[in-house]
C-alpha positions as a Markdown table, in Angstrom:
| # | Residue | x | y | z |
|---|---|---|---|---|
| 1 | Met | 0.1 | 0.0 | 0.2 |
| 2 | Gly | 1.0 | 3.7 | -0.3 |
| 3 | Lys | 3.0 | 5.3 | 2.3 |
| 4 | Gln | 1.1 | 6.2 | 5.4 |
| 5 | Ser | 1.1 | 7.7 | 8.3 |
| 6 | Ser | 2.6 | 6.0 | 11.3 |
| 7 | Lys | -0.6 | 7.5 | 13.4 |
| 8 | Ser | -3.8 | 6.3 | 13.2 |
| 9 | Arg | -6.6 | 8.5 | 15.1 |
| 10 | Glu | -10.2 | 7.8 | 16.4 |
| 11 | Asn | -12.9 | 9.7 | 15.4 |
| 12 | Asp | -16.7 | 9.8 | 16.1 |
| 13 | Gly | -18.6 | 6.6 | 15.8 |
| 14 | Gly | -15.7 | 4.6 | 16.9 |
| 15 | Phe | -13.9 | 4.7 | 13.4 |
| 16 | Val | -10.2 | 4.7 | 13.5 |
| 17 | Asp | -8.9 | 6.7 | 10.7 |
| 18 | Val | -5.9 | 5.9 | 8.8 |
| 19 | Pro | -4.5 | 7.7 | 5.8 |
| 20 | Val | -3.4 | 6.3 | 2.6 |
| 21 | Arg | -1.7 | 7.6 | -0.4 |
| 22 | Val | -2.6 | 5.5 | -3.5 |
| 23 | Arg | 0.5 | 4.3 | -5.6 |
| 24 | Tyr | 0.5 | 3.8 | -9.1 |
| 25 | Ala | 0.7 | 0.1 | -8.9 |
| 26 | Asp | -2.8 | 0.3 | -7.1 |
| 27 | Thr | -4.5 | 1.7 | -10.3 |
| 28 | Asp | -5.8 | 0.0 | -13.6 |
| 29 | Leu | -5.5 | 1.5 | -17.2 |
| 30 | Met | -8.1 | 3.8 | -16.7 |
| 31 | Gly | -5.8 | 5.6 | -14.0 |
| 32 | Val | -8.4 | 5.0 | -11.1 |
| 33 | Val | -7.7 | 2.4 | -8.1 |
| 34 | Tyr | -8.5 | -1.1 | -9.5 |
| 35 | Tyr | -11.6 | -2.5 | -7.8 |
| 36 | Gly | -9.8 | -5.8 | -6.3 |
| 37 | Asn | -7.4 | -3.7 | -4.6 |
| 38 | Tyr | -9.6 | -2.2 | -2.1 |
| 39 | Pro | -9.5 | -5.3 | 0.4 |
| 40 | Ala | -6.0 | -4.6 | 0.6 |
| 41 | Phe | -6.9 | -0.8 | 2.0 |
| 42 | Phe | -9.4 | -2.8 | 4.3 |
| 43 | Glu | -6.5 | -4.6 | 5.7 |
| 44 | Val | -4.5 | -1.7 | 6.3 |
| 45 | Gly | -7.4 | -0.2 | 8.3 |
| 46 | Arg | -8.0 | -3.1 | 10.2 |
| 47 | Ser | -4.1 | -3.6 | 11.2 |
| 48 | Glu | -4.4 | -0.1 | 12.4 |
| 49 | Tyr | -7.5 | -0.4 | 14.1 |
| 50 | Met | -5.9 | -3.2 | 16.3 |
| 51 | Arg | -2.7 | -1.5 | 16.9 |
| 52 | Gly | -4.8 | 1.8 | 17.9 |
| 53 | Lys | -6.5 | -0.5 | 20.5 |
| 54 | Gly | -3.1 | -1.5 | 22.1 |
| 55 | Phe | -2.3 | -4.8 | 20.2 |
| 56 | Thr | -0.6 | -5.9 | 16.9 |
| 57 | Tyr | -1.9 | -8.4 | 14.4 |
| 58 | Arg | 1.6 | -9.9 | 14.9 |
| 59 | Glu | 1.1 | -10.7 | 18.7 |
| 60 | Phe | -2.1 | -12.3 | 18.1 |
| 61 | Glu | -0.4 | -14.8 | 16.0 |
| 62 | Glu | 2.7 | -15.1 | 18.0 |
| 63 | Met | 0.1 | -16.2 | 20.5 |
| 64 | Gly | -1.0 | -19.0 | 17.9 |
| 65 | Tyr | -4.5 | -17.4 | 16.8 |
| 66 | Arg | -5.5 | -16.0 | 13.4 |
| 67 | Leu | -8.4 | -13.9 | 12.3 |
| 68 | Val | -9.6 | -15.3 | 8.8 |
| 69 | Val | -11.9 | -13.8 | 6.4 |
| 70 | Val | -15.0 | -15.7 | 5.8 |
| 71 | Asn | -17.0 | -13.0 | 4.3 |
| 72 | Met | -16.2 | -9.8 | 2.6 |
| 73 | Glu | -18.8 | -7.0 | 0.9 |
| 74 | Ala | -17.9 | -3.7 | -0.9 |
| 75 | Lys | -20.0 | -1.2 | -2.1 |
| 76 | Tyr | -18.4 | 1.1 | -4.7 |
| 77 | Tyr | -19.6 | 4.9 | -5.2 |
| 78 | Asn | -16.9 | 6.9 | -6.4 |
| 79 | Ser | -13.3 | 6.4 | -7.7 |
| 80 | Ala | -9.8 | 7.2 | -6.5 |
| 81 | Thr | -7.0 | 7.9 | -8.4 |
| 82 | Tyr | -2.9 | 7.7 | -8.3 |
| 83 | Asp | -1.7 | 9.8 | -5.6 |
| 84 | Asp | -4.7 | 10.7 | -4.1 |
| 85 | Leu | -4.9 | 10.8 | 0.0 |
| 86 | Ile | -7.5 | 8.4 | 1.1 |
| 87 | Asn | -8.7 | 8.1 | 4.6 |
| 88 | Val | -9.6 | 4.1 | 5.5 |
| 89 | Lys | -12.3 | 4.8 | 8.3 |
| 90 | Thr | -12.6 | 1.2 | 10.2 |
| 91 | Arg | -14.3 | 0.0 | 13.2 |
| 92 | Ile | -16.1 | -3.2 | 14.8 |
| 93 | Ser | -20.0 | -3.4 | 13.7 |
| 94 | Glu | -20.1 | -6.9 | 15.4 |
| 95 | Leu | -18.4 | -9.1 | 18.2 |
| 96 | Gln | -19.3 | -12.4 | 19.0 |
| 97 | Ser | -17.3 | -15.0 | 21.2 |
| 98 | Arg | -15.8 | -16.6 | 17.8 |
| 99 | Gly | -15.7 | -13.6 | 15.5 |
| 100 | Leu | -16.2 | -10.1 | 14.4 |
| 101 | Thr | -17.3 | -7.9 | 11.6 |
| 102 | Phe | -14.8 | -4.8 | 10.7 |
| 103 | His | -16.9 | -2.0 | 9.0 |
| 104 | Tyr | -14.7 | 0.4 | 6.5 |
| 105 | Met | -15.5 | 3.8 | 4.7 |
| 106 | Ile | -12.9 | 4.8 | 2.6 |
| 107 | Tyr | -12.9 | 8.6 | 1.7 |
| 108 | Arg | -11.3 | 11.4 | -0.7 |
| 109 | Asp | -11.5 | 14.6 | 1.6 |
| 110 | Thr | -15.7 | 14.3 | 2.1 |
| 111 | Thr | -16.3 | 12.0 | -0.9 |
| 112 | Leu | -17.3 | 8.5 | -0.1 |
| 113 | Ile | -15.3 | 6.2 | -2.2 |
| 114 | Val | -16.0 | 2.7 | -1.0 |
| 115 | Glu | -17.7 | 1.1 | 2.0 |
| 116 | Gly | -17.2 | -2.3 | 3.2 |
| 117 | Lys | -17.2 | -5.0 | 5.7 |
| 118 | Thr | -15.3 | -8.0 | 6.3 |
| 119 | Lys | -16.0 | -10.9 | 8.9 |
| 120 | His | -13.7 | -13.1 | 10.6 |
| 121 | Leu | -13.6 | -16.2 | 12.2 |
| 122 | Cys | -11.0 | -16.7 | 15.2 |
| 123 | Ile | -9.0 | -20.1 | 14.7 |
| 124 | Asn | -6.1 | -21.5 | 16.3 |
| 125 | Lys | -2.5 | -23.3 | 15.1 |
| 126 | Asp | -4.5 | -26.1 | 14.0 |
| 127 | Lys | -6.6 | -24.0 | 11.9 |
| 128 | Lys | -9.9 | -25.2 | 14.1 |
| 129 | Pro | -12.3 | -22.4 | 15.3 |
| 130 | Val | -11.9 | -21.2 | 18.9 |
| 131 | Val | -13.3 | -18.7 | 21.1 |
| 132 | Ile | -11.6 | -15.0 | 20.8 |
| 133 | Pro | -8.9 | -15.2 | 23.7 |
| 134 | Gln | -10.6 | -13.3 | 26.8 |
| 135 | Tyr | -7.9 | -10.3 | 27.0 |
| 136 | Leu | -8.4 | -9.7 | 23.4 |
| 137 | Phe | -12.5 | -10.2 | 23.5 |
| 138 | Thr | -12.6 | -7.5 | 26.6 |
| 139 | Ile | -10.4 | -4.9 | 24.5 |
| 140 | Leu | -12.5 | -5.4 | 21.5 |
| 141 | Arg | -15.6 | -5.1 | 23.6 |
| 142 | Asp | -14.5 | -2.1 | 25.1 |
| 143 | Ala | -13.5 | -0.6 | 22.1 |
| 144 | Thr | -17.2 | -1.2 | 20.5 |
| 145 | Ala | -18.9 | 0.1 | 23.2 |
| 146 | Ala | -17.1 | 3.2 | 22.9 |
| 147 | Lys | -19.0 | 3.9 | 19.7 |
């Protein structure tokens, strides 16, 4: 992904806002961000969301867990182009014992570009569904309640 700020910030509605600069490699022959690249922007938002809540995805993996994507939705409203500064806004919209759903809104200035969701299932190192570890569940529950 393009160069981004090292700091995300939280704003209204429990969203964590991460600025991302669109790279040339993110665009298609028409000069707009290729629709299939938005899930990678979602991932940037998701990683920074977790970091902003006090843990990194790397730490989570080192403990033997993964959050695998089991469903993804995206609705495209407008386009972004090379060198645009976009903002990936991320929050948790649903939290359950074994999984969660992230909600994303990607803007260029005040223009909504894409809105999406990814649903994740928590698995262990044996790729078996498990309950989200209590310490992480508590952090995510508190973050979700703060919306």
